[in-house]
C-alpha positions in Angstrom: 8.7 -16.6 20.2 10.1 -18.3 17.3 10.4 -22.3 17.1 13.0 -24.0 14.5 12.9 -21.2 11.5 15.1 -21.7 9.1 15.6 -18.5 7.9 13.8 -15.2 9.4 10.3 -14.1 8.2 9.5 -10.5 7.9 5.8 -10.0 9.2 4.6 -7.4 7.2 2.4 -9.4 4.3 -1.4 -9.0 4.5 -2.6 -12.9 4.6 -5.6 -15.0 5.0 -6.3 -17.3 7.8 -5.6 -20.3 6.5 -7.2 -22.8 9.2 -8.6 -22.5 12.8 -8.4 -25.0 15.3 -9.5 -25.6 19.2 -7.6 -27.5 21.3 -8.2 -28.8 25.3 -6.0 -30.6 27.6 -7.8 -33.9 27.9 -7.4 -35.6 31.5 -6.2 -38.8 29.9 -4.6 -38.4 26.5 -3.0 -34.7 27.1 -3.0 -32.2 24.8 -5.1 -32.5 21.7 -7.1 -30.9 18.8 -10.6 -31.3 19.1 -11.7 -29.7 15.8 -10.2 -27.9 13.5 -11.2 -26.5 10.0 -10.2 -27.6 7.2 -9.7 -31.0 8.7 -6.0 -32.4 9.4 -4.0 -29.1 8.4 -2.5 -29.4 11.2 -0.7 -32.4 12.0 -0.7 -34.6 14.6 2.9 -34.7 15.2 3.0 -30.8 14.1 1.0 -30.1 17.1 2.8 -32.3 19.7 5.8 -30.5 18.9 4.5 -26.8 20.0 1.6 -28.0 22.5 3.7 -26.9 25.5 3.3 -23.5 24.1 -0.5 -23.5 23.4 -1.5 -25.1 26.3 0.3 -23.1 28.6 1.0 -22.8 32.4 -0.8 -20.9 34.4 1.6 -17.4 34.1 0.5 -17.0 30.0 -3.5 -17.9 30.5 -5.5 -15.3 29.1 -2.4 -13.8 26.6 -1.9 -13.2 23.4 0.7 -16.5 22.3 2.1 -16.4 18.6 4.2 -19.2 17.4 6.7 -18.9 14.3 7.3 -22.0 12.3 8.9 -23.0 9.8 5.5 -22.6 6.8 2.8 -21.6 9.9 2.5 -19.1 12.3 -0.1 -19.8 15.1 -2.1 -17.1 17.0 -3.6 -18.2 20.2 -5.1 -17.5 23.5 -5.0 -20.1 26.1 -8.0 -20.1 28.6 -8.3 -22.0 32.0 -11.3 -22.3 34.1 -11.1 -23.4 37.4 -14.3 -25.9 38.6 -14.4 -28.8 40.1 -17.2 -30.4 37.7 -14.2 -30.9 35.1 -11.7 -34.2 35.9 -8.6 -32.5 37.4 -10.7 -29.6 38.3 -9.8 -27.7 35.9 -10.7 -27.2 31.5 -8.0 -26.0 29.4 -8.7 -24.8 26.0 -6.9 -22.5 23.2 -8.5 -21.7 20.4 -6.1 -21.0 17.6 -5.6 -19.1 14.2 -2.7 -20.4 11.7 -1.4 -18.2 8.9 1.5 -18.4 6.7 5.0 -17.5 8.5 5.5 -14.4 6.6 2.1 -13.1 7.2 1.3 -10.2 10.2 -1.1 -11.7 12.3 -1.6 -8.7 15.0 -4.9 -7.7 13.2 -6.2 -11.0 14.0 -5.1 -10.8 17.8 -8.1 -8.6 19.1 -10.6 -11.5 16.9 -9.0 -14.4 18.9 -9.2 -12.9 21.7 -13.0 -11.4 21.7 -13.7 -15.2 19.9 -12.4 -17.0 23.0 -13.9 -15.4 25.3 -17.4 -16.0 23.4 -16.6 -20.0 23.8 -15.7 -19.4 27.3 -19.2 -17.7 27.8 -21.2 -20.9 26.2 -19.1 -23.2 28.3 -20.0 -21.6 31.8 -23.6 -21.2 30.3 -24.3 -24.8 28.9 -20.6 -27.0 28.7 -20.5 -26.2 25.1 -17.4 -27.4 24.7 -16.7 -30.2 27.1 -19.6 -32.0 25.7 -18.6 -35.8 24.8 -18.2 -34.5 21.3 -17.2 -31.1 21.0 -16.4 -31.0 17.0 -20.6 -31.7 16.9 -20.5 -28.1 17.8 -17.8 -26.3 17.1 -17.2 -27.4 13.2 -20.1 -25.2 12.1 -19.4 -22.1 14.1 -15.4 -22.3 13.4 -16.4 -22.8 9.4 -18.4 -19.3 9.6 -15.7 -17.7 11.0 -13.0 -18.7 8.8 -15.3 -18.2 6.1 -16.7 -14.7 7.0 -12.9 -13.2 8.1 -10.9 -14.2 5.2 -14.2 -12.6 2.7 -15.9 -10.0 4.4 -13.5 -9.1 7.1 -16.3 -9.9 9.6 -18.6 -12.5 11.5 -21.9 -12.3 13.6 -22.2 -15.3 15.5 -25.7 -15.8 17.4 -25.3 -19.5 18.4 -27.7 -20.2 21.3 -28.5 -17.4 24.0 -25.3 -15.5 23.5 -24.4 -13.4 20.8 -21.0 -11.7 19.0 -19.5 -9.9 16.4 -16.1 -10.2 15.1 -14.3 -7.7 12.9 -10.8 -7.7 11.8 -9.1 -4.3 12.4 -6.7 -2.9 9.5 -3.5 -2.0 11.4 -2.4 1.4 9.9 1.6 2.2 10.3 2.2 5.4 12.2 1.6 8.8 10.4 4.2 10.6 9.0 5.4 13.7 10.2 3.9 16.8 8.6 6.0 19.5 7.4 5.9 23.0 6.7 6.5 23.1 2.9 4.6 20.2 2.2 1.2 20.5 0.4 -2.2 18.3 1.1 -4.6 17.6 -1.1 -7.4 15.5 -1.3 -7.8 11.6 -2.5 -11.0 11.2 -1.3 -14.2 12.5 -0.3 -14.9 12.7 3.8 -18.6 13.6 5.0 -18.4 17.1 6.4 -20.8 15.9 9.3 -17.4 13.9 10.2 -15.3 16.6 10.6 -14.1 18.6 14.0 -14.0 21.9 14.4 -10.3 22.5 13.4 -10.8 20.1 10.1 -13.6 22.3 9.1 -11.6 25.3 9.6 -8.5 24.1 7.8 -10.0 21.8 4.8 -11.4 24.7 2.6 -7.5 26.2 2.2 -6.5 22.4 1.1 -6.4 22.7 -2.7 -3.7 20.9 -3.4 -1.3 24.0 -4.0 -1.1 25.7 -0.4 1.3 24.1 1.6 0.8 24.2 5.5 2.1 27.3 6.6 -0.1 29.3 4.2 -2.8 27.1 5.1 -2.3 27.8 9.1 -2.1 31.9 7.8 -5.6 31.6 5.7 -7.4 29.7 8.7 -6.0 32.0 11.1 -5.0 28.4 13.1 -2.3 27.9 14.8 0.3 26.0 12.7 0.9 22.9 15.0 -2.8 22.3 15.0 -3.1 22.8 11.6 0.0 20.1 10.8 -1.7 17.9 13.7 -5.2 17.8 11.5 -3.2 17.1 8.2 -1.7 14.2 9.9 -5.0 12.9 10.7 -6.4 13.3 7.4 -3.2 11.2 6.1 -3.8 8.3 8.5 -6.9 7.9 7.1 -6.2 8.3 3.3 -8.0 11.2 3.0 -5.1 13.5 1.8 -2.3 12.7 0.2 1.3 15.2 0.5 2.8 16.5 -2.3 5.5 18.6 -3.2 4.8 22.6 -3.5 4.3 23.5 -7.1 6.5 26.0 -8.5 7.1 26.6 -12.5 11.0 26.2 -11.6 10.4 22.7 -10.6 12.4 19.8 -11.8 10.6 16.4 -12.5 11.5 13.0 -14.1 9.5 10.4 -14.8 9.7 7.0 -12.9 9.2 3.2 -14.5 5.9 3.2 -13.7 5.1 5.6 -16.6 5.3 2.7 -18.9 1.4 1.8 -17.6 0.1 4.7 -19.2 0.8 3.4 -22.3 -1.6 0.9 -22.0 -3.7 0.7 -18.6 -7.4 2.3 -20.1 -8.4 3.0 -16.6 -5.4 4.9 -15.8 -5.9 6.9 -18.8 -8.9 7.7 -18.5 -8.2 9.1 -14.9 -5.4 11.1 -16.5 -7.3 12.6 -18.9 -10.2 13.6 -16.5 -7.6 15.1 -13.9 -5.4 16.7 -16.1 -7.9 18.7 -19.2 -8.3 22.2 -19.1 -12.0 21.9 -19.9 -14.1 18.7 -19.6 -16.1 19.8 -22.7 -12.4 18.6 -24.5 -9.9 16.3 -23.4 -6.5 16.4 -24.1 -5.0 13.5 -26.5 -3.2 10.3 -24.0 -0.3 10.6 -26.3 0.1 14.0 -25.9 0.0 13.3 -22.1 2.3 10.6 -22.4 5.0 12.7 -24.3 4.8 15.3 -21.7 5.2 13.5 -18.9 8.4 11.2 -21.2 10.1 14.8 -21.4 10.3 15.5 -17.7 13.7 14.9 -16.7 16.8 16.5 -14.8 17.4 20.0 -16.3 14.1 20.7 -17.6 11.5 22.6 -15.5 7.8 23.2 -15.7 8.4 26.4 -17.8 10.5 24.8 -20.3 7.8 22.0 -20.7 4.7 24.7 -21.2 7.1 26.5 -23.7 8.3 23.4 -25.7 4.9 22.1 -25.6 2.1 25.0 -25.4 0.0 22.5 -23.4 -2.7 25.6 -23.6 -3.7 24.3 -27.0 -3.1 20.7 -26.2 -6.1 21.2 -23.6 -3.7 20.2 -20.5 -3.6 22.1 -17.1 0.5 21.8 -16.6 -0.5 22.1 -12.4 -3.4 19.1 -12.2 -0.8 17.3 -14.7 2.2 17.2 -12.2 -0.1 16.8 -9.3 -1.6 13.3 -11.0 1.9 12.4 -12.1 3.2 12.5 -8.1 0.2 11.2 -6.7 0.1 8.0 -9.4 4.0 7.5 -9.2 4.7 8.0 -12.9 6.8 11.4 -12.0 9.0 12.2 -9.1 9.9 15.6 -7.5 13.9 15.9 -8.4 14.5 18.3 -5.0 17.6 20.8 -4.9 19.7 20.0 -1.4 21.8 23.7 -0.8 25.5 22.8 1.1 27.7 25.2 2.7 31.2 24.7 1.4 32.8 28.3 2.8 32.2 30.2 6.2 30.3 32.8 5.2 26.7 32.6 3.9 24.0 34.5 5.4 21.8 31.3 5.6 24.7 28.9 6.5 22.8 27.2 9.0 19.9 26.1 6.8 22.7 24.7 4.1 23.3 21.7 5.4 22.7 19.1 2.7 19.6 18.2 4.3 17.3 20.7 3.9 15.5 21.2 0.8 14.8 24.4 -1.1 11.4 24.3 -0.6 12.1 23.9 3.4 14.8 27.0 3.2 12.2 29.1 1.6 9.3 28.6 3.2 11.3 29.1 6.8 12.6 32.2 5.6 10.2 33.5 3.4 12.1 33.9 1.1 11.4 33.1 -3.2 12.3 30.2 -4.5 13.7 32.7 -7.6 15.5 34.8 -5.3 16.9 32.3 -3.5 18.3 30.8 -6.5 19.8 34.0 -7.5 21.4 34.7 -4.4 23.3 30.9 -4.7 24.2 31.4 -8.0 26.1 34.1 -6.7 27.5 32.7 -3.2 30.7 30.5 -4.5 30.8 28.8 -0.6 27.2 27.3 -1.7 26.6 24.0 -4.5 23.6 22.6 -5.1 23.0 19.0 -4.8 19.8 17.3 -7.1 18.6 14.1 -5.9 
Protein backbone atom coordinates (compact mmCIF):
# COMPACT_ATOMS: atom_id res chain seq x y z
CA UNK A 1 0.00 0.00 0.00
CA UNK A 2 1.26 3.48 -0.89
CA UNK A 3 0.52 6.46 1.32
CA UNK A 4 0.72 10.03 -0.03
CA UNK A 5 3.46 9.49 -2.65
CA UNK A 6 4.15 12.57 -4.76
CA UNK A 7 5.63 10.44 -7.54
CA UNK A 8 6.14 6.72 -8.22
CA UNK A 9 9.43 5.20 -7.15
CA UNK A 10 10.91 2.20 -8.94
CA UNK A 11 11.79 -0.26 -6.19
CA UNK A 12 14.87 -1.75 -7.79
CA UNK A 13 17.76 -0.14 -5.91
CA UNK A 14 19.74 -2.16 -3.41
CA UNK A 15 19.92 -0.29 -0.12
CA UNK A 16 20.65 -0.65 3.57
CA UNK A 17 18.30 -0.66 6.52
CA UNK A 18 18.06 2.88 7.86
CA UNK A 19 16.19 2.13 11.07
CA UNK A 20 14.58 -0.70 13.05
CA UNK A 21 11.75 0.05 15.43
CA UNK A 22 9.52 -1.98 17.72
CA UNK A 23 5.96 -0.76 18.21
CA UNK A 24 3.06 -2.08 20.26
CA UNK A 25 -0.54 -1.33 21.15
CA UNK A 26 -0.53 0.18 24.63
CA UNK A 27 -3.76 -0.41 26.54
CA UNK A 28 -4.13 3.29 27.40
CA UNK A 29 -1.88 5.21 24.94
CA UNK A 30 -2.78 3.21 21.84
CA UNK A 31 -0.15 2.45 19.14
CA UNK A 32 3.32 3.62 20.23
CA UNK A 33 6.97 3.08 19.29
CA UNK A 34 8.58 1.48 22.35
CA UNK A 35 12.10 1.23 20.93
CA UNK A 36 13.94 2.30 17.79
CA UNK A 37 17.52 2.52 16.56
CA UNK A 38 18.70 5.10 15.74
CA UNK A 39 16.62 6.92 18.32
CA UNK A 40 13.91 9.28 17.04
CA UNK A 41 14.51 8.33 13.39
CA UNK A 42 10.76 7.94 12.88
CA UNK A 43 8.89 10.86 14.44
CA UNK A 44 5.75 10.43 16.51
CA UNK A 45 3.76 12.42 13.96
CA UNK A 46 4.86 10.19 11.10
CA UNK A 47 4.18 7.02 13.06
CA UNK A 48 0.72 8.23 14.07
CA UNK A 49 -0.13 8.79 10.39
CA UNK A 50 0.64 5.17 9.48
CA UNK A 51 -0.01 3.32 12.74
CA UNK A 52 -3.33 1.97 11.47
CA UNK A 53 -1.35 0.04 8.85
CA UNK A 54 1.34 -1.11 11.30
CA UNK A 55 -0.81 -2.25 14.24
CA UNK A 56 -3.41 -3.97 12.10
CA UNK A 57 -6.68 -5.80 12.38
CA UNK A 58 -6.80 -9.58 12.89
CA UNK A 59 -7.10 -10.30 9.14
CA UNK A 60 -3.56 -9.02 8.51
CA UNK A 61 -1.84 -10.61 11.49
CA UNK A 62 1.29 -12.61 10.62
CA UNK A 63 1.52 -11.10 7.13
CA UNK A 64 4.39 -9.05 5.75
CA UNK A 65 3.18 -5.49 5.25
CA UNK A 66 5.00 -2.76 3.32
CA UNK A 67 4.01 0.89 3.65
CA UNK A 68 5.63 3.27 1.16
CA UNK A 69 5.85 6.96 2.03
CA UNK A 70 7.50 9.87 0.26
CA UNK A 71 10.88 9.33 1.96
CA UNK A 72 10.62 5.94 3.66
CA UNK A 73 9.51 2.39 3.09
CA UNK A 74 8.39 0.53 6.23
CA UNK A 75 8.36 -3.27 6.29
CA UNK A 76 6.69 -5.08 9.19
CA UNK A 77 5.17 -8.35 10.39
CA UNK A 78 2.32 -7.68 12.87
CA UNK A 79 1.75 -10.25 15.62
CA UNK A 80 -0.96 -10.65 18.26
CA UNK A 81 -0.68 -12.83 21.36
CA UNK A 82 -3.99 -13.72 23.01
CA UNK A 83 -3.65 -14.21 26.75
CA UNK A 84 -5.69 -13.08 29.75
CA UNK A 85 -2.53 -11.88 31.54
CA UNK A 86 -2.37 -8.86 29.19
CA UNK A 87 -4.52 -5.77 29.43
CA UNK A 88 -7.45 -6.18 27.03
CA UNK A 89 -6.52 -9.89 26.92
CA UNK A 90 -4.08 -9.47 24.02
CA UNK A 91 -0.62 -8.12 23.20
CA UNK A 92 -0.15 -6.53 19.76
CA UNK A 93 3.33 -5.73 18.46
CA UNK A 94 5.20 -5.20 15.21
CA UNK A 95 8.91 -5.12 14.49
CA UNK A 96 9.62 -2.92 11.45
CA UNK A 97 12.55 -2.24 9.13
CA UNK A 98 12.78 1.23 7.56
CA UNK A 99 14.54 1.81 4.22
CA UNK A 100 14.60 4.60 1.65
CA UNK A 101 11.41 4.77 -0.39
CA UNK A 102 13.14 3.74 -3.63
CA UNK A 103 14.91 0.73 -2.09
CA UNK A 104 13.87 -2.87 -2.78
CA UNK A 105 12.85 -4.58 0.47
CA UNK A 106 11.70 -8.02 -0.65
CA UNK A 107 15.04 -9.52 0.46
CA UNK A 108 14.31 -8.43 4.04
CA UNK A 109 10.85 -10.00 4.30
CA UNK A 110 11.99 -13.40 5.60
CA UNK A 111 14.40 -11.63 8.01
CA UNK A 112 11.61 -9.54 9.52
CA UNK A 113 9.44 -12.65 9.82
CA UNK A 114 12.16 -14.70 11.51
CA UNK A 115 13.17 -11.90 13.89
CA UNK A 116 9.52 -11.31 14.85
CA UNK A 117 9.06 -15.00 15.60
CA UNK A 118 12.25 -14.90 17.68
CA UNK A 119 10.82 -12.03 19.76
CA UNK A 120 7.50 -13.87 20.03
CA UNK A 121 9.28 -16.90 21.50
CA UNK A 122 11.17 -14.66 23.92
CA UNK A 123 7.93 -13.03 25.03
CA UNK A 124 6.20 -16.36 25.61
CA UNK A 125 9.26 -17.69 27.44
CA UNK A 126 10.00 -14.76 29.74
CA UNK A 127 7.71 -11.76 29.01
CA UNK A 128 10.71 -10.20 27.24
CA UNK A 129 8.64 -7.59 25.37
CA UNK A 130 5.89 -6.76 27.83
CA UNK A 131 8.22 -5.86 30.71
CA UNK A 132 7.99 -2.44 32.31
CA UNK A 133 10.63 -0.97 30.00
CA UNK A 134 11.08 -3.14 26.86
CA UNK A 135 13.53 -0.62 25.43
CA UNK A 136 16.23 -1.75 27.88
CA UNK A 137 15.98 -5.32 26.59
CA UNK A 138 15.48 -4.53 22.91
CA UNK A 139 17.91 -1.69 22.20
CA UNK A 140 21.14 -3.75 22.22
CA UNK A 141 19.49 -6.46 20.11
CA UNK A 142 18.20 -4.02 17.49
CA UNK A 143 21.54 -2.21 17.38
CA UNK A 144 23.33 -5.49 16.71
CA UNK A 145 20.82 -6.56 14.05
CA UNK A 146 21.02 -3.18 12.28
CA UNK A 147 24.82 -3.14 12.27
CA UNK A 148 25.38 -6.78 11.31
CA UNK A 149 22.77 -6.94 8.55
CA UNK A 150 24.05 -3.74 6.93
CA UNK A 151 27.73 -4.71 7.14
CA UNK A 152 27.75 -8.51 6.86
CA UNK A 153 24.29 -9.42 5.61
CA UNK A 154 23.78 -11.79 8.55
CA UNK A 155 23.42 -11.71 12.32
CA UNK A 156 23.49 -14.32 15.10
CA UNK A 157 21.34 -13.68 18.20
CA UNK A 158 21.87 -15.72 21.36
CA UNK A 159 19.87 -13.73 23.91
CA UNK A 160 18.74 -15.90 26.82
CA UNK A 161 17.83 -19.55 26.20
CA UNK A 162 16.77 -18.96 22.58
CA UNK A 163 19.08 -18.42 19.61
CA UNK A 164 18.48 -17.57 15.96
CA UNK A 165 20.47 -16.72 12.88
CA UNK A 166 19.37 -14.04 10.43
CA UNK A 167 20.65 -13.78 6.88
CA UNK A 168 19.76 -11.50 3.99
CA UNK A 169 19.46 -13.58 0.82
CA UNK A 170 20.01 -11.77 -2.45
CA UNK A 171 16.96 -11.89 -4.68
CA UNK A 172 18.01 -12.63 -8.24
CA UNK A 173 16.01 -11.89 -11.35
CA UNK A 174 14.57 -14.80 -13.32
CA UNK A 175 17.20 -16.63 -15.39
CA UNK A 176 17.33 -15.70 -19.06
CA UNK A 177 16.36 -18.20 -21.72
CA UNK A 178 19.25 -20.10 -23.31
CA UNK A 179 19.18 -20.48 -27.11
CA UNK A 180 20.86 -23.04 -29.36
CA UNK A 181 23.22 -20.56 -31.03
CA UNK A 182 24.48 -18.91 -27.82
CA UNK A 183 27.95 -19.67 -26.47
CA UNK A 184 28.48 -20.22 -22.71
CA UNK A 185 31.76 -19.22 -21.10
CA UNK A 186 32.92 -19.63 -17.50
CA UNK A 187 33.33 -16.37 -15.61
CA UNK A 188 34.16 -17.94 -12.23
CA UNK A 189 35.13 -21.33 -10.91
CA UNK A 190 32.61 -23.74 -9.42
CA UNK A 191 33.87 -26.51 -7.12
CA UNK A 192 33.45 -29.87 -8.87
CA UNK A 193 31.82 -31.42 -5.80
CA UNK A 194 28.86 -29.03 -6.27
CA UNK A 195 28.05 -30.26 -9.78
CA UNK A 196 25.24 -32.66 -10.55
CA UNK A 197 25.74 -35.48 -13.05
CA UNK A 198 24.40 -33.52 -16.03
CA UNK A 199 26.62 -30.55 -15.24
CA UNK A 200 29.66 -32.80 -14.91
CA UNK A 201 28.92 -34.22 -18.35
CA UNK A 202 28.32 -30.83 -20.00
CA UNK A 203 30.98 -28.55 -18.48
CA UNK A 204 34.05 -30.11 -20.21
CA UNK A 205 32.67 -28.77 -23.51
CA UNK A 206 32.06 -25.21 -22.25
CA UNK A 207 35.11 -23.44 -23.66
CA UNK A 208 33.73 -20.08 -24.80
CA UNK A 209 33.53 -21.19 -28.47
CA UNK A 210 31.10 -24.14 -28.60
CA UNK A 211 27.47 -23.08 -28.93
CA UNK A 212 24.70 -24.81 -26.98
CA UNK A 213 23.60 -27.13 -29.79
CA UNK A 214 27.19 -28.28 -30.37
CA UNK A 215 27.72 -28.86 -26.62
CA UNK A 216 24.61 -31.07 -26.59
CA UNK A 217 25.97 -33.10 -29.51
CA UNK A 218 29.49 -33.42 -28.08
CA UNK A 219 28.33 -34.36 -24.57
CA UNK A 220 25.59 -36.71 -25.84
CA UNK A 221 23.08 -34.99 -23.55
CA UNK A 222 19.55 -34.01 -24.56
CA UNK A 223 19.41 -30.43 -25.84
CA UNK A 224 16.75 -29.36 -23.34
CA UNK A 225 18.82 -30.71 -20.42
CA UNK A 226 21.90 -28.83 -21.65
CA UNK A 227 19.88 -25.61 -21.84
CA UNK A 228 18.51 -26.14 -18.33
CA UNK A 229 22.01 -26.84 -17.00
CA UNK A 230 23.52 -23.73 -18.62
CA UNK A 231 20.56 -21.61 -17.56
CA UNK A 232 21.21 -22.66 -13.97
CA UNK A 233 24.92 -21.79 -14.27
CA UNK A 234 24.01 -18.38 -15.74
CA UNK A 235 21.57 -17.77 -12.87
CA UNK A 236 24.36 -18.23 -10.32
CA UNK A 237 26.82 -16.09 -12.34
CA UNK A 238 29.14 -19.04 -13.00
CA UNK A 239 28.65 -18.82 -16.77
CA UNK A 240 27.95 -15.92 -19.15
CA UNK A 241 26.52 -16.14 -22.67
CA UNK A 242 28.42 -14.56 -25.57
CA UNK A 243 27.84 -14.52 -29.35
CA UNK A 244 29.30 -17.27 -31.50
CA UNK A 245 32.82 -16.32 -32.64
CA UNK A 246 33.47 -16.25 -36.37
CA UNK A 247 36.05 -14.36 -38.39
CA UNK A 248 33.26 -12.81 -40.44
CA UNK A 249 31.67 -11.28 -37.34
CA UNK A 250 31.43 -7.51 -37.01
CA UNK A 251 31.77 -5.71 -33.66
CA UNK A 252 31.80 -2.07 -32.64
CA UNK A 253 33.33 -0.41 -29.61
CA UNK A 254 31.16 1.00 -26.82
CA UNK A 255 31.62 4.14 -24.68
CA UNK A 256 32.99 1.90 -21.91
CA UNK A 257 36.15 1.37 -23.99
CA UNK A 258 37.51 4.68 -22.67
CA UNK A 259 37.91 3.08 -19.21
CA UNK A 260 40.58 0.79 -20.65
CA UNK A 261 42.79 3.84 -21.21
CA UNK A 262 43.10 4.72 -17.50
CA UNK A 263 41.90 1.75 -15.42
CA UNK A 264 45.10 -0.08 -14.45
CA UNK A 265 43.30 -3.08 -12.98
CA UNK A 266 41.20 -3.52 -16.15
CA UNK A 267 44.35 -3.23 -18.26
CA UNK A 268 46.12 -5.92 -16.24
CA UNK A 269 43.20 -8.35 -16.49
CA UNK A 270 42.84 -7.63 -20.21
CA UNK A 271 46.50 -8.31 -21.02
CA UNK A 272 46.52 -11.57 -19.05
CA UNK A 273 43.37 -12.70 -20.83
CA UNK A 274 44.16 -11.81 -24.46
CA UNK A 275 47.85 -12.76 -24.60
CA UNK A 276 49.02 -15.61 -26.80
CA UNK A 277 51.74 -16.55 -24.31
CA UNK A 278 52.01 -15.70 -20.62
CA UNK A 279 55.76 -15.35 -21.05
CA UNK A 280 55.30 -12.15 -23.05
CA UNK A 281 52.27 -9.88 -22.88
CA UNK A 282 50.94 -7.53 -25.57
CA UNK A 283 51.05 -3.75 -25.29
CA UNK A 284 48.01 -1.95 -23.85
CA UNK A 285 48.23 0.61 -26.63
CA UNK A 286 48.01 -2.11 -29.29
CA UNK A 287 45.01 -3.75 -27.61
CA UNK A 288 43.24 -0.40 -27.35
CA UNK A 289 43.92 0.36 -31.04
CA UNK A 290 42.38 -2.92 -32.15
CA UNK A 291 39.28 -2.41 -30.01
CA UNK A 292 38.92 1.17 -31.26
CA UNK A 293 39.17 -0.02 -34.87
CA UNK A 294 36.15 -2.28 -34.48
CA UNK A 295 33.31 -0.64 -36.38
CA UNK A 296 30.41 -1.44 -38.70
CA UNK A 297 31.60 -3.05 -41.91
CA UNK A 298 34.92 -4.25 -40.44
CA UNK A 299 35.15 -7.98 -39.76
CA UNK A 300 37.54 -9.75 -37.40
CA UNK A 301 39.26 -11.17 -40.49
CA UNK A 302 39.87 -7.60 -41.72
CA UNK A 303 41.38 -6.61 -38.36
CA UNK A 304 43.69 -9.64 -38.33
CA UNK A 305 45.00 -8.65 -41.75
CA UNK A 306 45.34 -4.96 -40.94
CA UNK A 307 47.09 -5.26 -37.57
CA UNK A 308 48.84 -8.64 -37.80
CA UNK A 309 47.57 -9.62 -34.35
CA UNK A 310 49.95 -12.55 -34.15
CA UNK A 311 52.97 -10.23 -34.15
CA UNK A 312 51.25 -8.12 -31.46
CA UNK A 313 50.99 -11.28 -29.30
CA UNK A 314 47.19 -10.87 -29.22
CA UNK A 315 44.83 -13.85 -29.37
CA UNK A 316 41.93 -12.48 -31.44
CA UNK A 317 39.42 -15.01 -30.04
CA UNK A 318 40.28 -14.10 -26.45
CA UNK A 319 40.32 -10.41 -27.39
CA UNK A 320 36.72 -10.61 -28.59
CA UNK A 321 35.64 -12.68 -25.57
CA UNK A 322 37.12 -10.22 -23.08
CA UNK A 323 35.68 -7.21 -24.90
CA UNK A 324 32.17 -8.67 -24.94
CA UNK A 325 32.29 -9.84 -21.31
CA UNK A 326 33.52 -6.44 -20.09
CA UNK A 327 31.15 -4.47 -22.33
CA UNK A 328 34.02 -2.82 -24.25
CA UNK A 329 32.58 -4.00 -27.59
CA UNK A 330 29.28 -5.39 -28.82
CA UNK A 331 28.33 -7.66 -31.68
CA UNK A 332 26.63 -6.18 -34.74
CA UNK A 333 24.05 -8.79 -35.62
CA UNK A 334 22.63 -9.37 -39.10
CA UNK A 335 18.89 -10.02 -39.48
CA UNK A 336 17.74 -11.37 -42.87
CA UNK A 337 14.35 -10.02 -43.97
CA UNK A 338 12.25 -11.42 -46.81
CA UNK A 339 10.83 -8.73 -49.11
CA UNK A 340 9.73 -11.11 -51.87
CA UNK A 341 8.09 -14.51 -52.00
CA UNK A 342 10.60 -16.95 -53.48
CA UNK A 343 13.06 -18.05 -50.82
CA UNK A 344 13.75 -21.58 -49.59
CA UNK A 345 14.32 -20.29 -46.05
CA UNK A 346 11.61 -17.63 -46.06
CA UNK A 347 10.09 -18.86 -42.76
CA UNK A 348 13.29 -17.84 -40.94
CA UNK A 349 13.62 -14.43 -42.62
CA UNK A 350 11.20 -12.39 -40.54
CA UNK A 351 13.70 -9.84 -39.22
CA UNK A 352 13.53 -11.30 -35.70
CA UNK A 353 16.12 -14.09 -36.18
CA UNK A 354 19.84 -13.41 -36.42
CA UNK A 355 22.11 -15.09 -38.94
CA UNK A 356 23.55 -17.15 -36.06
CA UNK A 357 20.10 -18.49 -35.23
CA UNK A 358 19.31 -19.35 -38.85
CA UNK A 359 22.66 -21.09 -39.38
CA UNK A 360 22.34 -23.07 -36.16
CA UNK A 361 18.78 -24.15 -36.97
CA UNK A 362 19.46 -25.11 -40.59
CA UNK A 363 23.01 -26.43 -40.30
CA UNK A 364 24.14 -24.08 -43.10
CA UNK A 365 27.57 -22.45 -42.69
CA UNK A 366 27.51 -18.68 -42.22
CA UNK A 367 29.61 -17.86 -45.28
CA UNK A 368 27.57 -20.24 -47.41
CA UNK A 369 24.32 -18.65 -46.22
CA UNK A 370 25.61 -15.12 -46.82
CA UNK A 371 26.64 -16.08 -50.37
CA UNK A 372 23.16 -17.42 -51.03
CA UNK A 373 21.53 -14.31 -49.62
CA UNK A 374 23.66 -12.03 -51.79
CA UNK A 375 22.33 -13.80 -54.87
CA UNK A 376 18.73 -13.62 -53.66
CA UNK A 377 17.25 -10.20 -54.46
CA UNK A 378 14.18 -10.96 -52.32
CA UNK A 379 16.28 -10.84 -49.14
CA UNK A 380 17.80 -7.79 -47.42
CA UNK A 381 20.06 -7.79 -44.36
CA UNK A 382 19.38 -5.47 -41.46
CA UNK A 383 22.40 -4.84 -39.20
CA UNK A 384 22.05 -3.62 -35.63
